[in-house]
C-alpha positions in Angstrom: 13.6 -19.4 -41.5 11.5 -17.6 -38.9 10.3 -20.8 -37.5 13.8 -22.1 -37.0 14.8 -18.8 -35.3 11.8 -19.0 -32.9 12.5 -22.6 -32.2 16.2 -21.8 -31.5 15.2 -18.9 -29.1 12.7 -21.2 -27.4 15.3 -24.0 -27.0 17.9 -21.5 -25.6 15.4 -20.0 -23.1 14.2 -23.5 -22.0 17.9 -24.5 -21.5 18.5 -21.4 -19.4 15.5 -22.0 -17.3 16.5 -25.7 -16.8 20.0 -24.6 -15.9 18.8 -22.1 -13.3 16.4 -24.6 -11.7 19.0 -27.4 -11.9 21.6 -25.2 -10.1 19.1 -24.4 -7.4 18.4 -28.1 -6.9 22.0 -29.3 -6.9 24.1 -26.6 -5.1 23.4 -26.6 -1.3 24.4 -22.9 -0.9 21.5 -21.9 -3.1 19.1 -23.5 -0.6 20.3 -21.0 2.0 19.0 -18.1 -0.1 16.0 -20.1 -1.5 14.7 -22.6 1.1 13.2 -25.0 -1.5 12.3 -25.5 -5.1 8.7 -24.5 -4.4 9.9 -21.1 -3.1 12.0 -20.6 -6.2 8.9 -21.1 -8.4 7.0 -18.7 -6.2 9.8 -16.1 -6.6 9.7 -16.6 -10.4 6.0 -16.2 -10.5 6.2 -13.0 -8.3 8.9 -11.6 -10.6 6.7 -12.2 -13.7 3.7 -10.7 -12.0 5.6 -7.6 -10.9 7.1 -7.1 -14.4 3.9 -7.6 -16.4 1.9 -5.7 -13.8 4.2 -2.7 -14.5 4.8 -2.3 -10.7 8.4 -1.5 -11.6 7.2 1.4 -13.7 4.2 2.8 -11.9 6.1 3.2 -8.7 8.1 6.1 -10.2 5.0 8.1 -11.0 3.6 9.5 -14.2 6.9 10.8 -15.6 8.4 7.3 -15.8 5.3 6.0 -17.6 5.5 8.9 -20.1 9.2 8.3 -20.6 8.6 4.6 -21.2 5.8 5.3 -23.7 8.1 7.9 -25.4 10.8 5.2 -25.7 8.4 2.7 -27.2 7.1 5.2 -29.7 10.8 6.0 -30.5 11.5 2.4 -31.3 8.4 2.1 -33.4 9.1 5.3 -35.4 12.8 4.4 -35.8 11.7 1.0 -37.3 9.3 2.7 -39.6 11.9 5.2 -40.8 14.5 2.4 -41.3 12.1 0.4 -43.4 11.2 3.4 -45.4 14.8 4.6 -45.9 16.2 1.2 -46.7 13.3 0.4 -49.2 13.3 3.8 -50.9 17.0 4.2 -51.2 17.9 0.5 -51.7 21.3 0.2 -53.2 22.2 3.9 -53.0 22.7 3.9 -49.2 24.5 1.5 -46.9 22.9 -0.1 -43.8 24.8 2.0 -41.3 23.6 5.2 -42.8 20.0 4.0 -42.9 20.2 3.0 -39.2 21.7 6.3 -38.1 19.3 8.4 -40.2 16.3 6.5 -38.9 17.5 6.9 -35.3 18.1 10.6 -35.7 14.7 11.2 -37.4 12.9 9.1 -34.8 14.6 11.0 -32.0 13.7 14.3 -33.4 10.1 13.2 -33.8 9.7 11.8 -30.3 11.4 14.4 -28.2 8.9 17.1 -29.0 5.8 15.1 -28.3 4.0 16.8 -25.3 3.2 14.8 -22.2 -0.6 15.3 -22.6 -0.5 13.8 -26.1 1.5 10.8 -24.9 -1.1 10.2 -22.1 -3.9 10.5 -24.7 -2.1 7.9 -26.9 -1.9 5.6 -23.9 -5.6 6.0 -23.1 -6.8 5.6 -26.7 -4.6 2.6 -27.3 -5.7 0.9 -24.1 -9.4 1.6 -24.9 -9.1 0.2 -28.4 -7.4 -3.0 -27.1 -9.9 -3.4 -24.3 -12.9 -3.0 -26.7 -11.3 -5.5 -29.1 -10.8 -8.1 -26.3 -14.4 -7.6 -25.1 -15.7 -8.0 -28.6 -13.8 -11.3 -28.9 -15.5 -12.6 -25.8 -18.9 -11.6 -27.0 -18.3 -13.0 -30.5 -17.2 -16.3 -29.0 -20.3 -16.5 -26.8 -22.5 -15.5 -29.8 -20.8 -18.2 -31.9 -21.4 -20.8 -29.1 -25.0 -19.7 -28.9 -25.6 -20.3 -32.6 -23.6 -23.5 -32.6 -26.3 -25.3 -30.6 -29.6 -25.2 -32.5 -32.7 -25.4 -30.3 -33.6 -28.9 -31.3 -33.2 -30.7 -28.0 -33.7 -29.9 -24.4 -29.9 -30.1 -23.7 -29.2 -27.5 -26.5 -31.9 -25.2 -25.2 -30.4 -25.4 -21.7 -27.0 -24.7 -23.1 -28.3 -21.7 -25.1 -30.0 -20.3 -21.9 -26.7 -20.7 -19.9 -24.7 -19.0 -22.7 -27.2 -16.1 -22.8 -27.0 -15.9 -19.0 -23.2 -15.6 -19.2 -23.6 -12.9 -21.9 -26.0 -10.9 -19.7 -23.7 -11.3 -16.6 -20.6 -10.2 -18.5 -22.5 -7.3 -20.0 -23.7 -6.2 -16.6 -20.3 -6.5 -15.0 -18.7 -4.5 -17.8 -21.4 -1.8 -17.5 -20.7 -1.7 -13.7 -16.9 -1.4 -14.2 -17.3 1.3 -16.8 -19.7 3.3 -14.6 -17.4 2.8 -11.6 -14.5 4.2 -13.6 
């Protein structure tokens, strides 16, 4: 069921993207705003970069970032409360009441979180995710290193190259951490 839903969403988004690009290629008035299909792709890439680079959020300062994190925590807590309420009171409460109750409880829980704690949550979460990603890289390099037993000259050279990459990555990480 979930696979069909994901496939349906993917097909719809692919259709929308095809429709947008098709309109840009067919209708001449679009060429006045966007000189060519290459420029349209550059505009799409720039839009994606700005969105995932959070330039739209960081431009407003720290308060916008805190508000955004507070909203994300609100959504997360509301979902947890909804799951708990609908599971614990299954059959004794209708869906609308469970939704309203979870939204109210999540709102009460997130309004009072101080700004300093939200900034700490952001910092801790970012650090944990960064360390996890770094560990994945080192584990992959370690796995590659052990995949090539030192039986031939080529494998020894590959092991030396992989160890050199590990040393370079470690050094650059240490430099970035020291630089702040």
